[in-house]
PDB file as gemmi writes it, atoms N, CA and C in Angstrom:
CRYST1    1.000    1.000    1.000  90.00  90.00  90.00 P 1                      
ATOM      1  N   MET A   1      94.065 110.213 138.214  1.00  0.00           N  
ATOM      2  CA  MET A   1      93.187 109.525 137.294  1.00  0.00           C  
ATOM      3  C   MET A   1      93.044 108.057 137.699  1.00  0.00           C  
ATOM      4  N   ASP A   2      94.165 107.447 138.091  1.00  0.00           N  
ATOM      5  CA  ASP A   2      94.094 106.043 138.508  1.00  0.00           C  
ATOM      6  C   ASP A   2      93.123 105.860 139.669  1.00  0.00           C  
ATOM      7  N   ALA A   3      93.211 106.724 140.661  1.00  0.00           N  
ATOM      8  CA  ALA A   3      92.333 106.610 141.824  1.00  0.00           C  
ATOM      9  C   ALA A   3      90.873 106.802 141.428  1.00  0.00           C  
ATOM     10  N   ALA A   4      90.603 107.717 140.509  1.00  0.00           N  
ATOM     11  CA  ALA A   4      89.229 107.973 140.070  1.00  0.00           C  
ATOM     12  C   ALA A   4      88.653 106.763 139.336  1.00  0.00           C  
ATOM     13  N   VAL A   5      89.459 106.135 138.506  1.00  0.00           N  
ATOM     14  CA  VAL A   5      89.001 104.939 137.792  1.00  0.00           C  
ATOM     15  C   VAL A   5      88.788 103.793 138.775  1.00  0.00           C  
ATOM     16  N   LEU A   6      89.694 103.639 139.733  1.00  0.00           N  
ATOM     17  CA  LEU A   6      89.522 102.583 140.731  1.00  0.00           C  
ATOM     18  C   LEU A   6      88.248 102.779 141.550  1.00  0.00           C  
ATOM     19  N   MET A   7      87.919 104.027 141.839  1.00  0.00           N  
ATOM     20  CA  MET A   7      86.667 104.299 142.544  1.00  0.00           C  
ATOM     21  C   MET A   7      85.472 103.834 141.719  1.00  0.00           C  
ATOM     22  N   ARG A   8      85.525 104.081 140.449  1.00  0.00           N  
ATOM     23  CA  ARG A   8      84.436 103.663 139.556  1.00  0.00           C  
ATOM     24  C   ARG A   8      84.325 102.137 139.534  1.00  0.00           C  
ATOM     25  N   TYR A   9      85.468 101.463 139.406  1.00  0.00           N  
ATOM     26  CA  TYR A   9      85.451 100.004 139.422  1.00  0.00           C  
ATOM     27  C   TYR A   9      84.847  99.471 140.718  1.00  0.00           C  
ATOM     28  N   GLU A  10      85.231 100.074 141.826  1.00  0.00           N  
ATOM     29  CA  GLU A  10      84.746  99.619 143.135  1.00  0.00           C  
ATOM     30  C   GLU A  10      83.226  99.717 143.217  1.00  0.00           C  
ATOM     31  N   THR A  11      82.662 100.790 142.671  1.00  0.00           N  
ATOM     32  CA  THR A  11      81.217 100.999 142.811  1.00  0.00           C  
ATOM     33  C   THR A  11      80.393 100.312 141.724  1.00  0.00           C  
ATOM     34  N   VAL A  12      81.019  99.935 140.629  1.00  0.00           N  
ATOM     35  CA  VAL A  12      80.263  99.330 139.528  1.00  0.00           C  
ATOM     36  C   VAL A  12      80.548  97.836 139.380  1.00  0.00           C  
ATOM     37  N   LEU A  13      81.788  97.446 139.552  1.00  0.00           N  
ATOM     38  CA  LEU A  13      82.160  96.060 139.265  1.00  0.00           C  
ATOM     39  C   LEU A  13      82.166  95.137 140.482  1.00  0.00           C  
ATOM     40  N   ARG A  14      82.395  95.697 141.656  1.00  0.00           N  
ATOM     41  CA  ARG A  14      82.420  94.841 142.848  1.00  0.00           C  
ATOM     42  C   ARG A  14      81.014  94.618 143.374  1.00  0.00           C  
ATOM     43  N   PRO A  15      80.745  93.437 143.882  1.00  0.00           N  
ATOM     44  CA  PRO A  15      79.439  93.214 144.516  1.00  0.00           C  
ATOM     45  C   PRO A  15      79.253  94.195 145.681  1.00  0.00           C  
ATOM     46  N   GLU A  16      78.049  94.656 145.861  1.00  0.00           N  
ATOM     47  CA  GLU A  16      77.782  95.667 146.887  1.00  0.00           C  
ATOM     48  C   GLU A  16      78.238  95.208 148.269  1.00  0.00           C  
ATOM     49  N   THR A  17      78.113  93.941 148.553  1.00  0.00           N  
ATOM     50  CA  THR A  17      78.502  93.431 149.874  1.00  0.00           C  
ATOM     51  C   THR A  17      80.008  93.466 150.105  1.00  0.00           C  
ATOM     52  N   GLN A  18      80.777  93.619 149.039  1.00  0.00           N  
ATOM     53  CA  GLN A  18      82.238  93.635 149.159  1.00  0.00           C  
ATOM     54  C   GLN A  18      82.832  95.035 149.015  1.00  0.00           C  
ATOM     55  N   ARG A  19      82.007  96.036 148.797  1.00  0.00           N  
ATOM     56  CA  ARG A  19      82.504  97.403 148.619  1.00  0.00           C  
ATOM     57  C   ARG A  19      82.948  97.991 149.949  1.00  0.00           C  
ATOM     58  N   SER A  20      83.975  98.813 149.874  1.00  0.00           N  
ATOM     59  CA  SER A  20      84.533  99.418 151.080  1.00  0.00           C  
ATOM     60  C   SER A  20      84.431 100.941 151.001  1.00  0.00           C  
ATOM     61  N   ALA A  21      83.611 101.508 151.856  1.00  0.00           N  
ATOM     62  CA  ALA A  21      83.486 102.967 151.907  1.00  0.00           C  
ATOM     63  C   ALA A  21      84.802 103.603 152.335  1.00  0.00           C  
ATOM     64  N   GLU A  22      85.515 102.959 153.240  1.00  0.00           N  
ATOM     65  CA  GLU A  22      86.805 103.488 153.700  1.00  0.00           C  
ATOM     66  C   GLU A  22      87.828 103.512 152.560  1.00  0.00           C  
ATOM     67  N   TRP A  23      87.858 102.471 151.768  1.00  0.00           N  
ATOM     68  CA  TRP A  23      88.790 102.402 150.647  1.00  0.00           C  
ATOM     69  C   TRP A  23      88.438 103.458 149.603  1.00  0.00           C  
ATOM     70  N   LEU A  24      87.140 103.622 149.342  1.00  0.00           N  
ATOM     71  CA  LEU A  24      86.711 104.659 148.405  1.00  0.00           C  
ATOM     72  C   LEU A  24      87.142 106.038 148.893  1.00  0.00           C  
ATOM     73  N   GLU A  25      86.968 106.303 150.169  1.00  0.00           N  
ATOM     74  CA  GLU A  25      87.351 107.597 150.716  1.00  0.00           C  
ATOM     75  C   GLU A  25      88.863 107.795 150.643  1.00  0.00           C  
ATOM     76  N   ALA A  26      89.625 106.742 150.859  1.00  0.00           N  
ATOM     77  CA  ALA A  26      91.088 106.838 150.747  1.00  0.00           C  
ATOM     78  C   ALA A  26      91.494 107.191 149.316  1.00  0.00           C  
ATOM     79  N   GLN A  27      90.801 106.615 148.339  1.00  0.00           N  
ATOM     80  CA  GLN A  27      91.087 106.949 146.945  1.00  0.00           C  
ATOM     81  C   GLN A  27      90.741 108.410 146.679  1.00  0.00           C  
ATOM     82  N   TRP A  28      89.596 108.866 147.209  1.00  0.00           N  
ATOM     83  CA  TRP A  28      89.221 110.251 146.992  1.00  0.00           C  
ATOM     84  C   TRP A  28      90.230 111.194 147.637  1.00  0.00           C  
ATOM     85  N   GLN A  29      90.755 110.842 148.776  1.00  0.00           N  
ATOM     86  CA  GLN A  29      91.743 111.702 149.431  1.00  0.00           C  
ATOM     87  C   GLN A  29      93.008 111.843 148.586  1.00  0.00           C  
ATOM     88  N   LYS A  30      93.391 110.801 147.875  1.00  0.00           N  
ATOM     89  CA  LYS A  30      94.524 110.906 146.943  1.00  0.00           C  
ATOM     90  C   LYS A  30      94.214 111.958 145.873  1.00  0.00           C  
ATOM     91  N   ILE A  31      93.005 111.896 145.352  1.00  0.00           N  
ATOM     92  CA  ILE A  31      92.587 112.846 144.325  1.00  0.00           C  
ATOM     93  C   ILE A  31      92.563 114.258 144.897  1.00  0.00           C  
ATOM     94  N   ALA A  32      91.979 114.416 146.069  1.00  0.00           N  
ATOM     95  CA  ALA A  32      91.866 115.736 146.693  1.00  0.00           C  
ATOM     96  C   ALA A  32      93.242 116.349 146.943  1.00  0.00           C  
ATOM     97  N   ARG A  33      94.193 115.558 147.413  1.00  0.00           N  
ATOM     98  CA  ARG A  33      95.551 116.080 147.633  1.00  0.00           C  
ATOM     99  C   ARG A  33      96.191 116.521 146.322  1.00  0.00           C  
ATOM    100  N   SER A  34      95.958 115.777 145.278  1.00  0.00           N  
ATOM    101  CA  SER A  34      96.496 116.155 143.969  1.00  0.00           C  
ATOM    102  C   SER A  34      95.867 117.449 143.475  1.00  0.00           C  
ATOM    103  N   LEU A  35      94.565 117.567 143.631  1.00  0.00           N  
ATOM    104  CA  LEU A  35      93.874 118.783 143.207  1.00  0.00           C  
ATOM    105  C   LEU A  35      94.349 119.985 144.019  1.00  0.00           C  
ATOM    106  N   ASP A  36      94.543 119.792 145.313  1.00  0.00           N  
ATOM    107  CA  ASP A  36      95.037 120.879 146.160  1.00  0.00           C  
ATOM    108  C   ASP A  36      96.428 121.323 145.725  1.00  0.00           C  
ATOM    109  N   ALA A  37      97.282 120.362 145.387  1.00  0.00           N  
ATOM    110  CA  ALA A  37      98.633 120.700 144.919  1.00  0.00           C  
ATOM    111  C   ALA A  37      98.570 121.470 143.607  1.00  0.00           C  
ATOM    112  N   LEU A  38      97.699 121.067 142.714  1.00  0.00           N  
ATOM    113  CA  LEU A  38      97.541 121.787 141.450  1.00  0.00           C  
ATOM    114  C   LEU A  38      97.035 123.198 141.688  1.00  0.00           C  
ATOM    115  N   GLU A  39      96.126 123.359 142.628  1.00  0.00           N  
ATOM    116  CA  GLU A  39      95.564 124.669 142.937  1.00  0.00           C  
ATOM    117  C   GLU A  39      96.629 125.615 143.483  1.00  0.00           C  
ATOM    118  N   THR A  40      97.495 125.115 144.322  1.00  0.00           N  
ATOM    119  CA  THR A  40      98.429 126.004 145.030  1.00  0.00           C  
ATOM    120  C   THR A  40      99.808 126.122 144.410  1.00  0.00           C  
ATOM    121  N   GLY A  41     100.231 125.159 143.628  1.00  0.00           N  
ATOM    122  CA  GLY A  41     101.618 125.199 143.196  1.00  0.00           C  
ATOM    123  C   GLY A  41     101.915 125.006 141.731  1.00  0.00           C  
ATOM    124  N   TRP A  42     100.881 124.931 140.910  1.00  0.00           N  
ATOM    125  CA  TRP A  42     101.130 124.616 139.509  1.00  0.00           C  
ATOM    126  C   TRP A  42     100.606 125.682 138.560  1.00  0.00           C  
ATOM    127  N   GLY A  43     100.411 126.896 139.042  1.00  0.00           N  
ATOM    128  CA  GLY A  43      99.878 127.963 138.204  1.00  0.00           C  
ATOM    129  C   GLY A  43     100.702 128.225 136.967  1.00  0.00           C  
ATOM    130  N   GLY A  44     102.031 128.178 137.097  1.00  0.00           N  
ATOM    131  CA  GLY A  44     102.893 128.412 135.944  1.00  0.00           C  
ATOM    132  C   GLY A  44     102.712 127.365 134.863  1.00  0.00           C  
ATOM    133  N   PHE A  45     102.595 126.126 135.283  1.00  0.00           N  
ATOM    134  CA  PHE A  45     102.373 125.044 134.328  1.00  0.00           C  
ATOM    135  C   PHE A  45     101.033 125.214 133.631  1.00  0.00           C  
ATOM    136  N   LEU A  46     100.007 125.540 134.407  1.00  0.00           N  
ATOM    137  CA  LEU A  46      98.668 125.658 133.829  1.00  0.00           C  
ATOM    138  C   LEU A  46      98.551 126.846 132.888  1.00  0.00           C  
ATOM    139  N   SER A  47      99.321 127.900 133.132  1.00  0.00           N  
ATOM    140  CA  SER A  47      99.233 129.083 132.276  1.00  0.00           C  
ATOM    141  C   SER A  47     100.224 129.047 131.122  1.00  0.00           C  
ATOM    142  N   GLY A  48     101.068 128.037 131.078  1.00  0.00           N  
ATOM    143  CA  GLY A  48     102.060 127.929 130.015  1.00  0.00           C  
ATOM    144  C   GLY A  48     101.446 127.456 128.708  1.00  0.00           C  
ATOM    145  N   PRO A  49     102.288 127.288 127.704  1.00  0.00           N  
ATOM    146  CA  PRO A  49     101.799 126.800 126.407  1.00  0.00           C  
ATOM    147  C   PRO A  49     101.153 125.428 126.550  1.00  0.00           C  
ATOM    148  N   LEU A  50     100.138 125.175 125.746  1.00  0.00           N  
ATOM    149  CA  LEU A  50      99.426 123.900 125.794  1.00  0.00           C  
ATOM    150  C   LEU A  50     100.397 122.750 125.554  1.00  0.00           C  
ATOM    151  N   CYS A  51     100.304 121.737 126.416  1.00  0.00           N  
ATOM    152  CA  CYS A  51     101.177 120.567 126.299  1.00  0.00           C  
ATOM    153  C   CYS A  51     100.370 119.314 126.637  1.00  0.00           C  
ATOM    154  N   ALA A  52     100.992 118.171 126.451  1.00  0.00           N  
ATOM    155  CA  ALA A  52     100.312 116.897 126.707  1.00  0.00           C  
ATOM    156  C   ALA A  52      99.879 116.775 128.165  1.00  0.00           C  
ATOM    157  N   GLY A  53     100.663 117.327 129.081  1.00  0.00           N  
ATOM    158  CA  GLY A  53     100.292 117.280 130.491  1.00  0.00           C  
ATOM    159  C   GLY A  53      99.009 118.043 130.778  1.00  0.00           C  
ATOM    160  N   GLN A  54      98.851 119.198 130.147  1.00  0.00           N  
ATOM    161  CA  GLN A  54      97.621 119.967 130.328  1.00  0.00           C  
ATOM    162  C   GLN A  54      96.420 119.232 129.728  1.00  0.00           C  
ATOM    163  N   ILE A  55      96.627 118.613 128.583  1.00  0.00           N  
ATOM    164  CA  ILE A  55      95.543 117.849 127.965  1.00  0.00           C  
ATOM    165  C   ILE A  55      95.142 116.692 128.877  1.00  0.00           C  
ATOM    166  N   ALA A  56      96.123 115.992 129.417  1.00  0.00           N  
ATOM    167  CA  ALA A  56      95.840 114.886 130.332  1.00  0.00           C  
ATOM    168  C   ALA A  56      95.085 115.379 131.562  1.00  0.00           C  
ATOM    169  N   LEU A  57      95.520 116.504 132.114  1.00  0.00           N  
ATOM    170  CA  LEU A  57      94.836 117.064 133.276  1.00  0.00           C  
ATOM    171  C   LEU A  57      93.406 117.465 132.926  1.00  0.00           C  
ATOM    172  N   GLY A  58      93.215 118.096 131.784  1.00  0.00           N  
ATOM    173  CA  GLY A  58      91.865 118.461 131.364  1.00  0.00           C  
ATOM    174  C   GLY A  58      90.967 117.243 131.235  1.00  0.00           C  
ATOM    175  N   CYS A  59      91.519 116.159 130.696  1.00  0.00           N  
ATOM    176  CA  CYS A  59      90.749 114.917 130.576  1.00  0.00           C  
ATOM    177  C   CYS A  59      90.430 114.335 131.950  1.00  0.00           C  
ATOM    178  N   ALA A  60      91.406 114.361 132.855  1.00  0.00           N  
ATOM    179  CA  ALA A  60      91.191 113.824 134.202  1.00  0.00           C  
ATOM    180  C   ALA A  60      90.120 114.622 134.937  1.00  0.00           C  
ATOM    181  N   LEU A  61      90.161 115.934 134.825  1.00  0.00           N  
ATOM    182  CA  LEU A  61      89.154 116.758 135.491  1.00  0.00           C  
ATOM    183  C   LEU A  61      87.771 116.531 134.870  1.00  0.00           C  
ATOM    184  N   GLY A  62      87.741 116.363 133.558  1.00  0.00           N  
ATOM    185  CA  GLY A  62      86.487 116.036 132.896  1.00  0.00           C  
ATOM    186  C   GLY A  62      85.934 114.698 133.365  1.00  0.00           C  
ATOM    187  N   TYR A  63      86.830 113.741 133.599  1.00  0.00           N  
ATOM    188  CA  TYR A  63      86.409 112.435 134.109  1.00  0.00           C  
ATOM    189  C   TYR A  63      85.817 112.572 135.510  1.00  0.00           C  
ATOM    190  N   LEU A  64      86.429 113.413 136.331  1.00  0.00           N  
ATOM    191  CA  LEU A  64      85.866 113.650 137.665  1.00  0.00           C  
ATOM    192  C   LEU A  64      84.457 114.212 137.558  1.00  0.00           C  
ATOM    193  N   ASP A  65      84.254 115.140 136.619  1.00  0.00           N  
ATOM    194  CA  ASP A  65      82.914 115.689 136.403  1.00  0.00           C  
ATOM    195  C   ASP A  65      81.945 114.611 135.924  1.00  0.00           C  
ATOM    196  N   PHE A  66      82.414 113.757 135.050  1.00  0.00           N  
ATOM    197  CA  PHE A  66      81.575 112.734 134.421  1.00  0.00           C  
ATOM    198  C   PHE A  66      81.199 111.619 135.391  1.00  0.00           C  
ATOM    199  N   ARG A  67      82.160 111.122 136.157  1.00  0.00           N  
ATOM    200  CA  ARG A  67      81.928 109.949 137.003  1.00  0.00           C  
ATOM    201  C   ARG A  67      81.801 110.248 138.496  1.00  0.00           C  
ATOM    202  N   HIS A  68      82.293 111.402 138.920  1.00  0.00           N  
ATOM    203  CA  HIS A  68      82.308 111.701 140.362  1.00  0.00           C  
ATOM    204  C   HIS A  68      81.803 113.121 140.633  1.00  0.00           C  
ATOM    205  N   ALA A  69      80.797 113.534 139.891  1.00  0.00           N  
ATOM    206  CA  ALA A  69      80.278 114.902 140.017  1.00  0.00           C  
ATOM    207  C   ALA A  69      79.810 115.220 141.433  1.00  0.00           C  
ATOM    208  N   ALA A  70      79.271 114.239 142.119  1.00  0.00           N  
ATOM    209  CA  ALA A  70      78.755 114.478 143.476  1.00  0.00           C  
ATOM    210  C   ALA A  70      79.867 114.883 144.448  1.00  0.00           C  
ATOM    211  N   ARG A  71      81.099 114.606 144.114  1.00  0.00           N  
ATOM    212  CA  ARG A  71      82.225 114.959 144.987  1.00  0.00           C  
ATOM    213  C   ARG A  71      82.580 116.444 144.902  1.00  0.00           C  
ATOM    214  N   SER A  72      82.092 117.136 143.898  1.00  0.00           N  
ATOM    215  CA  SER A  72      82.295 118.593 143.757  1.00  0.00           C  
ATOM    216  C   SER A  72      83.760 119.000 143.949  1.00  0.00           C  
ATOM    217  N   TRP A  73      84.623 118.518 143.093  1.00  0.00           N  
ATOM    218  CA  TRP A  73      86.059 118.770 143.234  1.00  0.00           C  
ATOM    219  C   TRP A  73      86.413 120.251 143.164  1.00  0.00           C  
ATOM    220  N   ARG A  74      85.582 121.084 142.572  1.00  0.00           N  
ATOM    221  CA  ARG A  74      85.901 122.507 142.408  1.00  0.00           C  
ATOM    222  C   ARG A  74      85.893 123.294 143.723  1.00  0.00           C  
ATOM    223  N   GLY A  75      85.178 122.813 144.726  1.00  0.00           N  
ATOM    224  CA  GLY A  75      85.068 123.524 145.991  1.00  0.00           C  
ATOM    225  C   GLY A  75      86.425 123.843 146.602  1.00  0.00           C  
ATOM    226  N   GLY A  76      86.682 125.105 146.835  1.00  0.00           N  
ATOM    227  CA  GLY A  76      87.952 125.529 147.417  1.00  0.00           C  
ATOM    228  C   GLY A  76      89.119 125.565 146.453  1.00  0.00           C  
ATOM    229  N   ARG A  77      88.844 125.376 145.192  1.00  0.00           N  
ATOM    230  CA  ARG A  77      89.904 125.368 144.179  1.00  0.00           C  
ATOM    231  C   ARG A  77      89.517 126.269 143.010  1.00  0.00           C  
ATOM    232  N   PRO A  78      89.352 127.561 143.260  1.00  0.00           N  
ATOM    233  CA  PRO A  78      88.843 128.456 142.203  1.00  0.00           C  
ATOM    234  C   PRO A  78      89.772 128.590 141.005  1.00  0.00           C  
ATOM    235  N   LYS A  79      91.085 128.597 141.223  1.00  0.00           N  
ATOM    236  CA  LYS A  79      92.011 128.741 140.084  1.00  0.00           C  
ATOM    237  C   LYS A  79      91.949 127.511 139.186  1.00  0.00           C  
ATOM    238  N   LEU A  80      91.960 126.352 139.795  1.00  0.00           N  
ATOM    239  CA  LEU A  80      91.898 125.119 139.013  1.00  0.00           C  
ATOM    240  C   LEU A  80      90.541 124.994 138.317  1.00  0.00           C  
ATOM    241  N   ALA A  81      89.481 125.379 138.999  1.00  0.00           N  
ATOM    242  CA  ALA A  81      88.147 125.328 138.394  1.00  0.00           C  
ATOM    243  C   ALA A  81      88.057 126.269 137.191  1.00  0.00           C  
ATOM    244  N   GLN A  82      88.630 127.453 137.318  1.00  0.00           N  
ATOM    245  CA  GLN A  82      88.619 128.399 136.199  1.00  0.00           C  
ATOM    246  C   GLN A  82      89.433 127.852 135.030  1.00  0.00           C  
ATOM    247  N   TRP A  83      90.592 127.290 135.327  1.00  0.00           N  
ATOM    248  CA  TRP A  83      91.416 126.707 134.277  1.00  0.00           C  
ATOM    249  C   TRP A  83      90.658 125.578 133.578  1.00  0.00           C  
ATOM    250  N   ALA A  84      89.999 124.712 134.353  1.00  0.00           N  
ATOM    251  CA  ALA A  84      89.255 123.589 133.776  1.00  0.00           C  
ATOM    252  C   ALA A  84      88.122 124.087 132.880  1.00  0.00           C  
ATOM    253  N   ALA A  85      87.456 125.148 133.298  1.00  0.00           N  
ATOM    254  CA  ALA A  85      86.372 125.704 132.483  1.00  0.00           C  
ATOM    255  C   ALA A  85      86.908 126.237 131.157  1.00  0.00           C  
ATOM    256  N   GLN A  86      88.047 126.899 131.209  1.00  0.00           N  
ATOM    257  CA  GLN A  86      88.659 127.402 129.971  1.00  0.00           C  
ATOM    258  C   GLN A  86      89.084 126.249 129.078  1.00  0.00           C  
ATOM    259  N   MET A  87      89.677 125.231 129.679  1.00  0.00           N  
ATOM    260  CA  MET A  87      90.131 124.068 128.908  1.00  0.00           C  
ATOM    261  C   MET A  87      88.939 123.365 128.261  1.00  0.00           C  
ATOM    262  N   ALA A  88      87.832 123.258 128.979  1.00  0.00           N  
ATOM    263  CA  ALA A  88      86.644 122.569 128.463  1.00  0.00           C  
ATOM    264  C   ALA A  88      86.008 123.303 127.293  1.00  0.00           C  
ATOM    265  N   ARG A  89      86.287 124.596 127.165  1.00  0.00           N  
ATOM    266  CA  ARG A  89      85.740 125.367 126.038  1.00  0.00           C  
ATOM    267  C   ARG A  89      86.536 125.161 124.748  1.00  0.00           C  
ATOM    268  N   ARG A  90      87.690 124.556 124.837  1.00  0.00           N  
ATOM    269  CA  ARG A  90      88.484 124.319 123.628  1.00  0.00           C  
ATOM    270  C   ARG A  90      87.706 123.385 122.691  1.00  0.00           C  
ATOM    271  N   PRO A  91      87.662 123.685 121.401  1.00  0.00           N  
ATOM    272  CA  PRO A  91      86.949 122.819 120.462  1.00  0.00           C  
ATOM    273  C   PRO A  91      87.424 121.370 120.507  1.00  0.00           C  
ATOM    274  N   SER A  92      88.710 121.159 120.687  1.00  0.00           N  
ATOM    275  CA  SER A  92      89.219 119.784 120.730  1.00  0.00           C  
ATOM    276  C   SER A  92      88.700 119.020 121.945  1.00  0.00           C  
ATOM    277  N   MET A  93      88.524 119.704 123.063  1.00  0.00           N  
ATOM    278  CA  MET A  93      87.979 119.049 124.252  1.00  0.00           C  
ATOM    279  C   MET A  93      86.480 118.785 124.068  1.00  0.00           C  
ATOM    280  N   GLN A  94      85.777 119.736 123.485  1.00  0.00           N  
ATOM    281  CA  GLN A  94      84.346 119.541 123.256  1.00  0.00           C  
ATOM    282  C   GLN A  94      84.082 118.403 122.272  1.00  0.00           C  
ATOM    283  N   ALA A  95      84.930 118.283 121.277  1.00  0.00           N  
ATOM    284  CA  ALA A  95      84.742 117.243 120.266  1.00  0.00           C  
ATOM    285  C   ALA A  95      84.955 115.833 120.818  1.00  0.00           C  
ATOM    286  N   THR A  96      85.701 115.721 121.920  1.00  0.00           N  
ATOM    287  CA  THR A  96      86.004 114.401 122.480  1.00  0.00           C  
ATOM    288  C   THR A  96      85.277 114.148 123.799  1.00  0.00           C  
ATOM    289  N   GLU A  97      84.359 115.030 124.158  1.00  0.00           N  
ATOM    290  CA  GLU A  97      83.595 114.859 125.398  1.00  0.00           C  
ATOM    291  C   GLU A  97      82.678 113.658 125.271  1.00  0.00           C  
ATOM    292  N   PRO A  98      82.580 112.839 126.347  1.00  0.00           N  
ATOM    293  CA  PRO A  98      81.687 111.680 126.259  1.00  0.00           C  
ATOM    294  C   PRO A  98      80.223 112.136 126.189  1.00  0.00           C  
ATOM    295  N   PRO A  99      79.375 111.312 125.582  1.00  0.00           N  
ATOM    296  CA  PRO A  99      77.965 111.694 125.496  1.00  0.00           C  
ATOM    297  C   PRO A  99      77.331 111.714 126.888  1.00  0.00           C  
ATOM    298  N   ALA A 100      76.396 112.618 127.079  1.00  0.00           N  
ATOM    299  CA  ALA A 100      75.681 112.706 128.353  1.00  0.00           C  
ATOM    300  C   ALA A 100      74.799 111.474 128.531  1.00  0.00           C  
ATOM    301  N   GLY A 101      74.699 111.067 129.801  1.00  0.00           N  
ATOM    302  CA  GLY A 101      73.792 109.960 130.113  1.00  0.00           C  
ATOM    303  C   GLY A 101      74.430 108.701 130.139  1.00  0.00           C  
TER     304      GLY A 101                                                      
END                                                                             
């Protein structure tokens, strides 16, 4: 989540002449490694009883959809994508979703 927010700051708050494509890509690689780890090694956690960690993860994935949709984080991560879709259908997640646009 930290890397995703920093990417947003870099593209919105920094002057265009000072933005670093390499730094942005390095931040995305941190996110991608985390997503890959969740896809391959955290199935038990994701299928367990709902906890604060799952809520945080659902929010982080929603943020990726909201601010970094062009990065298509779901590619190659079908289990995590399915889990995120199920989590997004929860009424509590829908009630706190940011407005479109």
